[in-house]
N, C-alpha and C positions, 0 to 999 in steps of 0.2 A: 316783713318780719318772718315770713315762712321759712326763708333760708336760715334765719337765726334759730328758729325752732328745730329745724333739721340738724343744725350744728350742735345744738344743745343735746338732742337725743343721741348723736354720735359720741359726744364727749361723755355723756352719762353711761353709754354702753361700754366704752373703753375703760371707764373708771371702775366699773363693777369688778374687774379682775385685779385691781390695784389695792394695796393695803389701805385701810381706813384710818383716819386720824381719830385720836381719843375725843370723846364727846365734849370734854371740858375745853379742849383746844378749838373745836368747831364752834362751841358757844362763845368763846372769847373772840374769835375772829369775826363771827357774824355780828356780835354786838358792837364791835369797834370798826366794822367795815366802812361806815360812813366817814369816820375819822381818817382812815387810810385813803379813801377817795378824795377827801379834802386836802390831805398832804400831797397826794399825787397831782392834783390840780394845781396846787401852789408851786410845786417843783416844775411842773410843765410851763407855768407862766415864767419862771426864772429861765427855763431853757429857751423860751421864745425870745426873751430879752437878750440872752447870750447869742443866739443865732443871728438876731438882727445886727448886733455889734460886730460879730465876726464876719458876717456877710459884707457889711459896709467896708470895713477895714481891708479885708482880703481883696475885694473887687477893686477898690481904689489903688491898692498896692500893685496888683497885677496889671492894671491899665497903666499905671505910672512906670512900670518896668518894661512896657512895650508888649505885653502879652494881652492885648486888647480883646481878642476873641475869647480867650480863656477867662478874662475878667468879666466878660459879658455872659459867658456860660455858667460861671460859678454861682451867680444868684439864682439860676434856675434850680440847681440842686438844693439851695437853701430854701427857696420858695416851696418846693415839694415837702421838705422837712417841716417848714412852718405850717403848712396846711395840715399835715398829719398830726403834729403836736397840738395845733389849735383845735382840731376836731376832737382829739382825745381829751384835752382840757375841758372843753365844753361839755362833753359827755360825762366826765367825772363830776363837774359842778352840778349838772342837773340830776345826777344819780344820788346826791347826798341825802336829800330829804326822803326819797323812797327807801334808801338803804337804812336810814335811821328808823323808819317805820317798819322795817323788815318786810318790805313788799317785793314780790317777784319782779315787778317792773324795774326796781333798782338793780337787782341781780342781773337782769337781762341787759340793762344799760352798761353794766360793767363788762359783761360778756362781749357786747358790741364794741366797747372801747378797747378791750384786749385784742379783738379781731382787727380793728383799724390800726392799732399799734403794730401788730404783726405784719400787716400788709405794707404800711409805710416804712417800717423798719427793714423789711425784706427788699422793698424797692430801692431804698437808700443804699443798702449793702450791695445789691446787685449793680447799681449805678456806679458805686465807688469801687467795684470789683473786690470787695472785702468779704471773702467767702468765710473766713473765721467769724466775722461779725454776723454773717447770715446764719451760721450754725448756732451762735450764741442767741440770736433772735428767736430761732426755732426752739431751742432748749428752754429759754426763759418763758416763752409762750406756753410750752407744754407744761411746765411747772405751774404757771398761773392757772391754766385750764384745769389742772389736777386739783388745786386748792378751791377753785370755783365750784367744781363738781362736788367736792366734799361739803361745801357750804350750801348747796342748792336746797336741801331739805329745810333749812332754817328760814327761808323766805316764802311767805304765803302768797297765793294768787288771789288776794283779797280784792274787793271792789276798787275800781278806779277812784282815787281821791280827788276832791275838788281843790282849788287853790286855797280856800279857807281851811280845809282839813289839813292840807300839807303845812300851812303856816302854823297850825296848832301843834304839829309834831316836832317842830324845831325849837 
């Protein structure tokens, strides 16, 4: 997690020169961050189901058309996407309770999820040679990191919660 702490410091340093959001917006986003994480996780699950269906149909169609090697290579790209989305969904799910309690750990998990999404999004765009998609991935991640830096002050570095305490916050 040392790398994550270094990344956080760099994001906060860059964010110092950017305009600040109004405190009412920061408060609203921080109080509903757990809900946004839950929605993101749910949409990620839908994406996984979609990728599984598209992967199966496209691979079978390509092999049926005689493009066997391409049909075998295609699932590799889908598997990389599934791994990235799966990890991101998992991180979003486990961040819900700490975000609801406004703990720093929840904020840090969302930062990690954003970093993983950027990594796998960039890898997928590079593998597909979709450079406009790569630019979009970088831009959307920069915007996400901006909002995260604005919200950082709202999450406390309180003591680690036990499972029982986390259950009481939900």
